[in-house]
PyMOL Python script that loads the backbone (N, CA, C, O; Angstrom):
from pymol import cmd

cmd.read_pdbstr("""\
ATOM      1  N   UNK A   1       0.824  -1.183   0.000  1.00  0.00           N
ATOM      2  CA  UNK A   1       0.000   0.000   0.000  1.00  0.00           C
ATOM      3  C   UNK A   1       0.869   1.247   0.000  1.00  0.00           C
ATOM      4  O   UNK A   1       0.467   2.252  -0.587  1.00  0.00           O
ATOM      5  N   UNK A   2       2.012   1.235   0.613  1.00  0.00           N
ATOM      6  CA  UNK A   2       2.885   2.397   0.663  1.00  0.00           C
ATOM      7  C   UNK A   2       3.404   2.779  -0.712  1.00  0.00           C
ATOM      8  O   UNK A   2       3.536   3.966  -1.010  1.00  0.00           O
ATOM      9  N   UNK A   3       3.702   1.791  -1.562  1.00  0.00           N
ATOM     10  CA  UNK A   3       4.194   2.047  -2.907  1.00  0.00           C
ATOM     11  C   UNK A   3       3.148   2.776  -3.742  1.00  0.00           C
ATOM     12  O   UNK A   3       3.482   3.702  -4.481  1.00  0.00           O
ATOM     13  N   UNK A   4       1.895   2.370  -3.632  1.00  0.00           N
ATOM     14  CA  UNK A   4       0.821   3.012  -4.390  1.00  0.00           C
ATOM     15  C   UNK A   4       0.636   4.465  -3.956  1.00  0.00           C
ATOM     16  O   UNK A   4       0.416   5.343  -4.791  1.00  0.00           O
ATOM     17  N   UNK A   5       0.723   4.714  -2.671  1.00  0.00           N
ATOM     18  CA  UNK A   5       0.582   6.089  -2.176  1.00  0.00           C
ATOM     19  C   UNK A   5       1.732   6.956  -2.679  1.00  0.00           C
ATOM     20  O   UNK A   5       1.523   8.100  -3.082  1.00  0.00           O
ATOM     21  N   UNK A   6       2.938   6.413  -2.655  1.00  0.00           N
ATOM     22  CA  UNK A   6       4.101   7.161  -3.126  1.00  0.00           C
ATOM     23  C   UNK A   6       3.957   7.490  -4.604  1.00  0.00           C
ATOM     24  O   UNK A   6       4.249   8.610  -5.025  1.00  0.00           O
ATOM     25  N   UNK A   7       3.505   6.509  -5.399  1.00  0.00           N
ATOM     26  CA  UNK A   7       3.313   6.723  -6.824  1.00  0.00           C
ATOM     27  C   UNK A   7       2.218   7.760  -7.084  1.00  0.00           C
ATOM     28  O   UNK A   7       2.343   8.583  -7.991  1.00  0.00           O
ATOM     29  N   UNK A   8       1.162   7.722  -6.299  1.00  0.00           N
ATOM     30  CA  UNK A   8       0.055   8.671  -6.451  1.00  0.00           C
ATOM     31  C   UNK A   8       0.529  10.089  -6.138  1.00  0.00           C
ATOM     32  O   UNK A   8       0.159  11.032  -6.837  1.00  0.00           O
ATOM     33  N   UNK A   9       1.332  10.247  -5.109  1.00  0.00           N
ATOM     34  CA  UNK A   9       1.870  11.564  -4.770  1.00  0.00           C
ATOM     35  C   UNK A   9       2.829  12.060  -5.841  1.00  0.00           C
ATOM     36  O   UNK A   9       2.856  13.252  -6.149  1.00  0.00           O
ATOM     37  N   UNK A  10       3.609  11.163  -6.405  1.00  0.00           N
ATOM     38  CA  UNK A  10       4.591  11.526  -7.415  1.00  0.00           C
ATOM     39  C   UNK A  10       3.919  11.934  -8.728  1.00  0.00           C
ATOM     40  O   UNK A  10       4.326  12.922  -9.339  1.00  0.00           O
ATOM     41  N   UNK A  11       2.909  11.201  -9.168  1.00  0.00           N
ATOM     42  CA  UNK A  11       2.261  11.477 -10.451  1.00  0.00           C
ATOM     43  C   UNK A  11       1.195  12.566 -10.366  1.00  0.00           C
ATOM     44  O   UNK A  11       0.932  13.240 -11.362  1.00  0.00           O
ATOM     45  N   UNK A  12       0.592  12.748  -9.228  1.00  0.00           N
ATOM     46  CA  UNK A  12      -0.419  13.794  -9.059  1.00  0.00           C
ATOM     47  C   UNK A  12      -1.678  13.501  -9.857  1.00  0.00           C
ATOM     48  O   UNK A  12      -2.300  12.456  -9.667  1.00  0.00           O
ATOM     49  N   UNK A  13      -2.067  14.417 -10.759  1.00  0.00           N
ATOM     50  CA  UNK A  13      -3.298  14.265 -11.529  1.00  0.00           C
ATOM     51  C   UNK A  13      -3.197  13.171 -12.594  1.00  0.00           C
ATOM     52  O   UNK A  13      -4.220  12.656 -13.046  1.00  0.00           O
ATOM     53  N   UNK A  14      -2.004  12.818 -12.990  1.00  0.00           N
ATOM     54  CA  UNK A  14      -1.823  11.799 -14.031  1.00  0.00           C
ATOM     55  C   UNK A  14      -1.990  10.371 -13.497  1.00  0.00           C
ATOM     56  O   UNK A  14      -1.990   9.412 -14.269  1.00  0.00           O
ATOM     57  N   UNK A  15      -2.130  10.239 -12.201  1.00  0.00           N
ATOM     58  CA  UNK A  15      -2.250   8.910 -11.587  1.00  0.00           C
ATOM     59  C   UNK A  15      -3.538   8.223 -12.040  1.00  0.00           C
ATOM     60  O   UNK A  15      -4.620   8.798 -11.925  1.00  0.00           O
ATOM     61  N   UNK A  16      -3.429   7.020 -12.544  1.00  0.00           N
ATOM     62  CA  UNK A  16      -4.582   6.237 -12.962  1.00  0.00           C
ATOM     63  C   UNK A  16      -4.997   6.456 -14.408  1.00  0.00           C
ATOM     64  O   UNK A  16      -5.891   5.767 -14.899  1.00  0.00           O
ATOM     65  N   UNK A  17      -4.371   7.396 -15.099  1.00  0.00           N
ATOM     66  CA  UNK A  17      -4.699   7.638 -16.502  1.00  0.00           C
ATOM     67  C   UNK A  17      -3.873   6.715 -17.387  1.00  0.00           C
ATOM     68  O   UNK A  17      -2.782   6.285 -17.011  1.00  0.00           O
ATOM     69  N   UNK A  18      -4.413   6.412 -18.580  1.00  0.00           N
ATOM     70  CA  UNK A  18      -3.685   5.562 -19.522  1.00  0.00           C
ATOM     71  C   UNK A  18      -2.413   6.257 -19.992  1.00  0.00           C
ATOM     72  O   UNK A  18      -2.386   7.466 -20.226  1.00  0.00           O
ATOM     73  N   UNK A  19      -1.378   5.465 -20.121  1.00  0.00           N
ATOM     74  CA  UNK A  19      -0.101   5.985 -20.588  1.00  0.00           C
ATOM     75  C   UNK A  19      -0.127   6.065 -22.107  1.00  0.00           C
ATOM     76  O   UNK A  19      -0.684   5.188 -22.767  1.00  0.00           O
ATOM     77  N   UNK A  20       0.466   7.102 -22.657  1.00  0.00           N
ATOM     78  CA  UNK A  20       0.491   7.276 -24.108  1.00  0.00           C
ATOM     79  C   UNK A  20       1.524   6.353 -24.733  1.00  0.00           C
ATOM     80  O   UNK A  20       2.565   6.064 -24.143  1.00  0.00           O
ATOM     81  N   UNK A  21       1.211   5.897 -25.942  1.00  0.00           N
ATOM     82  CA  UNK A  21       2.107   5.010 -26.681  1.00  0.00           C
ATOM     83  C   UNK A  21       3.359   5.763 -27.099  1.00  0.00           C
ATOM     84  O   UNK A  21       4.474   5.285 -26.894  1.00  0.00           O
ATOM     85  N   UNK A  22       3.173   6.948 -27.688  1.00  0.00           N
ATOM     86  CA  UNK A  22       4.262   7.863 -28.045  1.00  0.00           C
ATOM     87  C   UNK A  22       3.878   9.221 -27.463  1.00  0.00           C
ATOM     88  O   UNK A  22       2.718   9.625 -27.544  1.00  0.00           O
ATOM     89  N   UNK A  23       4.822   9.909 -26.892  1.00  0.00           N
ATOM     90  CA  UNK A  23       4.528  11.142 -26.165  1.00  0.00           C
ATOM     91  C   UNK A  23       3.810  12.187 -27.021  1.00  0.00           C
ATOM     92  O   UNK A  23       2.904  12.863 -26.533  1.00  0.00           O
ATOM     93  N   UNK A  24       4.200  12.328 -28.284  1.00  0.00           N
ATOM     94  CA  UNK A  24       3.625  13.377 -29.127  1.00  0.00           C
ATOM     95  C   UNK A  24       2.389  12.912 -29.898  1.00  0.00           C
ATOM     96  O   UNK A  24       1.761  13.715 -30.588  1.00  0.00           O
ATOM     97  N   UNK A  25       2.031  11.641 -29.794  1.00  0.00           N
ATOM     98  CA  UNK A  25       0.880  11.085 -30.504  1.00  0.00           C
ATOM     99  C   UNK A  25      -0.251  10.830 -29.503  1.00  0.00           C
ATOM    100  O   UNK A  25      -0.035  10.165 -28.491  1.00  0.00           O
ATOM    101  N   UNK A  26      -1.450  11.349 -29.771  1.00  0.00           N
ATOM    102  CA  UNK A  26      -2.532  11.198 -28.791  1.00  0.00           C
ATOM    103  C   UNK A  26      -3.200   9.818 -28.832  1.00  0.00           C
ATOM    104  O   UNK A  26      -4.422   9.723 -28.949  1.00  0.00           O
ATOM    105  N   UNK A  27      -2.412   8.770 -28.739  1.00  0.00           N
ATOM    106  CA  UNK A  27      -2.915   7.394 -28.736  1.00  0.00           C
ATOM    107  C   UNK A  27      -2.370   6.696 -27.494  1.00  0.00           C
ATOM    108  O   UNK A  27      -1.170   6.737 -27.223  1.00  0.00           O
ATOM    109  N   UNK A  28      -3.266   6.056 -26.744  1.00  0.00           N
ATOM    110  CA  UNK A  28      -2.833   5.358 -25.541  1.00  0.00           C
ATOM    111  C   UNK A  28      -2.396   3.943 -25.895  1.00  0.00           C
ATOM    112  O   UNK A  28      -2.652   3.465 -27.000  1.00  0.00           O
ATOM    113  N   UNK A  29      -1.748   3.288 -24.968  1.00  0.00           N
ATOM    114  CA  UNK A  29      -1.303   1.914 -25.196  1.00  0.00           C
ATOM    115  C   UNK A  29      -2.498   0.981 -25.403  1.00  0.00           C
ATOM    116  O   UNK A  29      -2.434   0.053 -26.209  1.00  0.00           O
ATOM    117  N   UNK A  30      -3.582   1.229 -24.676  1.00  0.00           N
ATOM    118  CA  UNK A  30      -4.783   0.410 -24.825  1.00  0.00           C
ATOM    119  C   UNK A  30      -5.356   0.555 -26.234  1.00  0.00           C
ATOM    120  O   UNK A  30      -5.765  -0.435 -26.841  1.00  0.00           O
ATOM    121  N   UNK A  31      -5.389   1.782 -26.756  1.00  0.00           N
ATOM    122  CA  UNK A  31      -5.901   2.011 -28.098  1.00  0.00           C
ATOM    123  C   UNK A  31      -5.014   1.348 -29.149  1.00  0.00           C
ATOM    124  O   UNK A  31      -5.522   0.812 -30.134  1.00  0.00           O
ATOM    125  N   UNK A  32      -3.720   1.378 -28.956  1.00  0.00           N
ATOM    126  CA  UNK A  32      -2.828   0.744 -29.923  1.00  0.00           C
ATOM    127  C   UNK A  32      -2.997  -0.772 -29.911  1.00  0.00           C
ATOM    128  O   UNK A  32      -2.915  -1.409 -30.961  1.00  0.00           O
ATOM    129  N   UNK A  33      -3.231  -1.356 -28.742  1.00  0.00           N
ATOM    130  CA  UNK A  33      -3.484  -2.795 -28.651  1.00  0.00           C
ATOM    131  C   UNK A  33      -4.793  -3.155 -29.344  1.00  0.00           C
ATOM    132  O   UNK A  33      -4.859  -4.154 -30.060  1.00  0.00           O
ATOM    133  N   UNK A  34      -5.831  -2.352 -29.140  1.00  0.00           N
ATOM    134  CA  UNK A  34      -7.112  -2.588 -29.800  1.00  0.00           C
ATOM    135  C   UNK A  34      -6.972  -2.477 -31.316  1.00  0.00           C
ATOM    136  O   UNK A  34      -7.597  -3.243 -32.050  1.00  0.00           O
ATOM    137  N   UNK A  35      -6.166  -1.540 -31.790  1.00  0.00           N
ATOM    138  CA  UNK A  35      -5.941  -1.376 -33.229  1.00  0.00           C
ATOM    139  C   UNK A  35      -5.292  -2.620 -33.818  1.00  0.00           C
ATOM    140  O   UNK A  35      -5.698  -3.088 -34.882  1.00  0.00           O
ATOM    141  N   UNK A  36      -4.292  -3.154 -33.137  1.00  0.00           N
ATOM    142  CA  UNK A  36      -3.618  -4.357 -33.620  1.00  0.00           C
ATOM    143  C   UNK A  36      -4.585  -5.538 -33.643  1.00  0.00           C
ATOM    144  O   UNK A  36      -4.595  -6.301 -34.609  1.00  0.00           O
ATOM    145  N   UNK A  37      -5.394  -5.704 -32.603  1.00  0.00           N
ATOM    146  CA  UNK A  37      -6.366  -6.794 -32.559  1.00  0.00           C
ATOM    147  C   UNK A  37      -7.386  -6.678 -33.688  1.00  0.00           C
ATOM    148  O   UNK A  37      -7.716  -7.673 -34.333  1.00  0.00           O
ATOM    149  N   UNK A  38      -7.886  -5.469 -33.928  1.00  0.00           N
ATOM    150  CA  UNK A  38      -8.893  -5.249 -34.970  1.00  0.00           C
ATOM    151  C   UNK A  38      -8.315  -5.510 -36.359  1.00  0.00           C
ATOM    152  O   UNK A  38      -8.959  -6.159 -37.184  1.00  0.00           O
ATOM    153  N   UNK A  39      -7.117  -5.015 -36.623  1.00  0.00           N
ATOM    154  CA  UNK A  39      -6.528  -5.225 -37.941  1.00  0.00           C
ATOM    155  C   UNK A  39      -6.161  -6.682 -38.165  1.00  0.00           C
ATOM    156  O   UNK A  39      -6.208  -7.162 -39.297  1.00  0.00           O
ATOM    157  N   UNK A  40      -5.795  -7.397 -37.104  1.00  0.00           N
ATOM    158  CA  UNK A  40      -5.506  -8.820 -37.234  1.00  0.00           C
ATOM    159  C   UNK A  40      -6.770  -9.593 -37.593  1.00  0.00           C
ATOM    160  O   UNK A  40      -6.738 -10.464 -38.463  1.00  0.00           O
ATOM    161  N   UNK A  41      -7.878  -9.284 -36.934  1.00  0.00           N
ATOM    162  CA  UNK A  41      -9.151  -9.933 -37.271  1.00  0.00           C
ATOM    163  C   UNK A  41      -9.549  -9.618 -38.707  1.00  0.00           C
ATOM    164  O   UNK A  41     -10.006 -10.501 -39.432  1.00  0.00           O
ATOM    165  N   UNK A  42      -9.380  -8.374 -39.118  1.00  0.00           N
ATOM    166  CA  UNK A  42      -9.702  -7.982 -40.489  1.00  0.00           C
ATOM    167  C   UNK A  42      -8.844  -8.712 -41.505  1.00  0.00           C
ATOM    168  O   UNK A  42      -9.327  -9.101 -42.568  1.00  0.00           O
ATOM    169  N   UNK A  43      -7.577  -8.897 -41.182  1.00  0.00           N
ATOM    170  CA  UNK A  43      -6.687  -9.625 -42.094  1.00  0.00           C
ATOM    171  C   UNK A  43      -7.135 -11.073 -42.241  1.00  0.00           C
ATOM    172  O   UNK A  43      -7.146 -11.605 -43.351  1.00  0.00           O
ATOM    173  N   UNK A  44      -7.502 -11.715 -41.142  1.00  0.00           N
ATOM    174  CA  UNK A  44      -7.960 -13.104 -41.221  1.00  0.00           C
ATOM    175  C   UNK A  44      -9.273 -13.206 -41.991  1.00  0.00           C
ATOM    176  O   UNK A  44      -9.472 -14.167 -42.735  1.00  0.00           O
ATOM    177  N   UNK A  45     -10.170 -12.238 -41.829  1.00  0.00           N
ATOM    178  CA  UNK A  45     -11.404 -12.237 -42.611  1.00  0.00           C
ATOM    179  C   UNK A  45     -11.093 -12.082 -44.100  1.00  0.00           C
ATOM    180  O   UNK A  45     -11.719 -12.734 -44.936  1.00  0.00           O
ATOM    181  N   UNK A  46     -10.147 -11.238 -44.429  1.00  0.00           N
ATOM    182  CA  UNK A  46      -9.737 -11.063 -45.822  1.00  0.00           C
ATOM    183  C   UNK A  46      -9.127 -12.327 -46.405  1.00  0.00           C
ATOM    184  O   UNK A  46      -9.408 -12.685 -47.548  1.00  0.00           O
ATOM    185  N   UNK A  47      -8.298 -13.000 -45.628  1.00  0.00           N
ATOM    186  CA  UNK A  47      -7.688 -14.251 -46.091  1.00  0.00           C
ATOM    187  C   UNK A  47      -8.764 -15.306 -46.316  1.00  0.00           C
ATOM    188  O   UNK A  47      -8.736 -16.019 -47.319  1.00  0.00           O
ATOM    189  N   UNK A  48      -9.716 -15.410 -45.384  1.00  0.00           N
ATOM    190  CA  UNK A  48     -10.798 -16.385 -45.524  1.00  0.00           C
ATOM    191  C   UNK A  48     -11.659 -16.122 -46.747  1.00  0.00           C
ATOM    192  O   UNK A  48     -12.013 -17.052 -47.472  1.00  0.00           O
ATOM    193  N   UNK A  49     -11.998 -14.858 -46.977  1.00  0.00           N
ATOM    194  CA  UNK A  49     -12.815 -14.535 -48.151  1.00  0.00           C
ATOM    195  C   UNK A  49     -12.047 -14.780 -49.442  1.00  0.00           C
ATOM    196  O   UNK A  49     -12.638 -15.186 -50.443  1.00  0.00           O
ATOM    197  N   UNK A  50     -10.740 -14.539 -49.434  1.00  0.00           N
ATOM    198  CA  UNK A  50      -9.930 -14.812 -50.616  1.00  0.00           C
ATOM    199  C   UNK A  50      -9.890 -16.310 -50.914  1.00  0.00           C
ATOM    200  O   UNK A  50      -9.947 -16.707 -52.078  1.00  0.00           O
ATOM    201  N   UNK A  51      -9.794 -17.138 -49.890  1.00  0.00           N
ATOM    202  CA  UNK A  51      -9.797 -18.596 -50.074  1.00  0.00           C
ATOM    203  C   UNK A  51     -11.146 -19.048 -50.633  1.00  0.00           C
ATOM    204  O   UNK A  51     -11.189 -19.876 -51.542  1.00  0.00           O
ATOM    205  N   UNK A  52     -12.246 -18.515 -50.100  1.00  0.00           N
ATOM    206  CA  UNK A  52     -13.571 -18.868 -50.618  1.00  0.00           C
ATOM    207  C   UNK A  52     -13.733 -18.449 -52.076  1.00  0.00           C
ATOM    208  O   UNK A  52     -14.288 -19.197 -52.881  1.00  0.00           O
ATOM    209  N   UNK A  53     -13.258 -17.276 -52.410  1.00  0.00           N
ATOM    210  CA  UNK A  53     -13.316 -16.816 -53.796  1.00  0.00           C
ATOM    211  C   UNK A  53     -12.489 -17.719 -54.699  1.00  0.00           C
ATOM    212  O   UNK A  53     -12.927 -18.064 -55.796  1.00  0.00           O
ATOM    213  N   UNK A  54     -11.302 -18.103 -54.253  1.00  0.00           N
ATOM    214  CA  UNK A  54     -10.433 -18.977 -55.038  1.00  0.00           C
ATOM    215  C   UNK A  54     -11.095 -20.337 -55.269  1.00  0.00           C
ATOM    216  O   UNK A  54     -11.055 -20.871 -56.377  1.00  0.00           O
ATOM    217  N   UNK A  55     -11.704 -20.895 -54.216  1.00  0.00           N
ATOM    218  CA  UNK A  55     -12.390 -22.188 -54.360  1.00  0.00           C
ATOM    219  C   UNK A  55     -13.545 -22.055 -55.356  1.00  0.00           C
ATOM    220  O   UNK A  55     -13.766 -22.944 -56.178  1.00  0.00           O
ATOM    221  N   UNK A  56     -14.276 -20.951 -55.278  1.00  0.00           N
ATOM    222  CA  UNK A  56     -15.391 -20.735 -56.201  1.00  0.00           C
ATOM    223  C   UNK A  56     -14.897 -20.667 -57.643  1.00  0.00           C
ATOM    224  O   UNK A  56     -15.455 -21.327 -58.520  1.00  0.00           O
ATOM    225  N   UNK A  57     -13.876 -19.891 -57.890  1.00  0.00           N
ATOM    226  CA  UNK A  57     -13.368 -19.727 -59.258  1.00  0.00           C
ATOM    227  C   UNK A  57     -12.693 -21.001 -59.753  1.00  0.00           C
ATOM    228  O   UNK A  57     -12.860 -21.376 -60.914  1.00  0.00           O
ATOM    229  N   UNK A  58     -11.941 -21.664 -58.898  1.00  0.00           N
ATOM    230  CA  UNK A  58     -11.143 -22.827 -59.322  1.00  0.00           C
ATOM    231  C   UNK A  58     -11.970 -24.088 -59.504  1.00  0.00           C
ATOM    232  O   UNK A  58     -11.729 -24.844 -60.444  1.00  0.00           O
ATOM    233  N   UNK A  59     -12.938 -24.335 -58.632  1.00  0.00           N
ATOM    234  CA  UNK A  59     -13.662 -25.595 -58.673  1.00  0.00           C
ATOM    235  C   UNK A  59     -15.125 -25.453 -59.107  1.00  0.00           C
ATOM    236  O   UNK A  59     -15.589 -26.212 -59.959  1.00  0.00           O
ATOM    237  N   UNK A  60     -15.842 -24.508 -58.543  1.00  0.00           N
ATOM    238  CA  UNK A  60     -17.273 -24.386 -58.818  1.00  0.00           C
ATOM    239  C   UNK A  60     -17.516 -23.780 -60.204  1.00  0.00           C
ATOM    240  O   UNK A  60     -18.407 -24.231 -60.924  1.00  0.00           O
ATOM    241  N   UNK A  61     -16.745 -22.779 -60.580  1.00  0.00           N
ATOM    242  CA  UNK A  61     -16.897 -22.144 -61.893  1.00  0.00           C
ATOM    243  C   UNK A  61     -16.723 -23.116 -63.048  1.00  0.00           C
ATOM    244  O   UNK A  61     -17.593 -23.167 -63.918  1.00  0.00           O
ATOM    245  N   UNK A  62     -15.634 -23.898 -63.103  1.00  0.00           N
ATOM    246  CA  UNK A  62     -15.485 -24.874 -64.192  1.00  0.00           C
ATOM    247  C   UNK A  62     -16.589 -25.936 -64.208  1.00  0.00           C
ATOM    248  O   UNK A  62     -16.953 -26.423 -65.278  1.00  0.00           O
ATOM    249  N   UNK A  63     -17.116 -26.295 -63.062  1.00  0.00           N
ATOM    250  CA  UNK A  63     -18.202 -27.278 -63.023  1.00  0.00           C
ATOM    251  C   UNK A  63     -19.419 -26.757 -63.787  1.00  0.00           C
ATOM    252  O   UNK A  63     -20.024 -27.498 -64.562  1.00  0.00           O
ATOM    253  N   UNK A  64     -19.782 -25.489 -63.576  1.00  0.00           N
ATOM    254  CA  UNK A  64     -20.932 -24.932 -64.295  1.00  0.00           C
ATOM    255  C   UNK A  64     -20.622 -24.749 -65.777  1.00  0.00           C
ATOM    256  O   UNK A  64     -21.530 -24.819 -66.606  1.00  0.00           O
ATOM    257  N   UNK A  65     -19.363 -24.516 -66.127  1.00  0.00           N
ATOM    258  CA  UNK A  65     -19.003 -24.474 -67.553  1.00  0.00           C
ATOM    259  C   UNK A  65     -19.155 -25.818 -68.205  1.00  0.00           C
ATOM    260  O   UNK A  65     -19.627 -25.904 -69.339  1.00  0.00           O
ATOM    261  N   UNK A  66     -18.769 -26.873 -67.519  1.00  0.00           N
ATOM    262  CA  UNK A  66     -18.926 -28.230 -68.028  1.00  0.00           C
ATOM    263  C   UNK A  66     -20.398 -28.591 -68.152  1.00  0.00           C
ATOM    264  O   UNK A  66     -20.803 -29.275 -69.093  1.00  0.00           O
ATOM    265  N   UNK A  67     -21.196 -28.125 -67.192  1.00  0.00           N
ATOM    266  CA  UNK A  67     -22.633 -28.426 -67.167  1.00  0.00           C
ATOM    267  C   UNK A  67     -23.307 -27.859 -68.415  1.00  0.00           C
ATOM    268  O   UNK A  67     -24.216 -28.484 -68.960  1.00  0.00           O
ATOM    269  N   UNK A  68     -22.868 -26.669 -68.880  1.00  0.00           N
ATOM    270  CA  UNK A  68     -23.442 -26.090 -70.092  1.00  0.00           C
ATOM    271  C   UNK A  68     -23.085 -26.922 -71.309  1.00  0.00           C
ATOM    272  O   UNK A  68     -23.926 -27.126 -72.185  1.00  0.00           O
ATOM    273  N   UNK A  69     -21.867 -27.400 -71.378  1.00  0.00           N
ATOM    274  CA  UNK A  69     -21.431 -28.196 -72.537  1.00  0.00           C
ATOM    275  C   UNK A  69     -22.155 -29.540 -72.590  1.00  0.00           C
ATOM    276  O   UNK A  69     -22.440 -30.040 -73.679  1.00  0.00           O
ATOM    277  N   UNK A  70     -22.457 -30.134 -71.428  1.00  0.00           N
ATOM    278  CA  UNK A  70     -23.105 -31.434 -71.374  1.00  0.00           C
ATOM    279  C   UNK A  70     -24.586 -31.331 -71.742  1.00  0.00           C
ATOM    280  O   UNK A  70     -25.165 -32.303 -72.227  1.00  0.00           O
ATOM    281  N   UNK A  71     -25.197 -30.186 -71.524  1.00  0.00           N
ATOM    282  CA  UNK A  71     -26.632 -30.029 -71.698  1.00  0.00           C
ATOM    283  C   UNK A  71     -27.043 -29.661 -73.053  1.00  0.00           C
ATOM    284  O   UNK A  71     -28.235 -29.502 -73.315  1.00  0.00           O
TER     285      UNK A  71
END
""", "prot")
cmd.dss("prot")
cmd.show_as("cartoon", "prot")
cmd.util.cbc("prot")
cmd.orient("prot")
């Protein structure tokens, strides 16, 4: 408990506030972590949609082309 009191006295009004990622950039460490998590999820969604598109073009598309020739 003594360490927390000392830190609170030392930091004053800044005590308990999020620390900035870079001093001159108004982004906190929490916001930068959220940005990385969001962009990672977006990248995986993009990879998944690209795989689905590739499967559609590579396998399903030629099947319907063959179906027209057979009919």
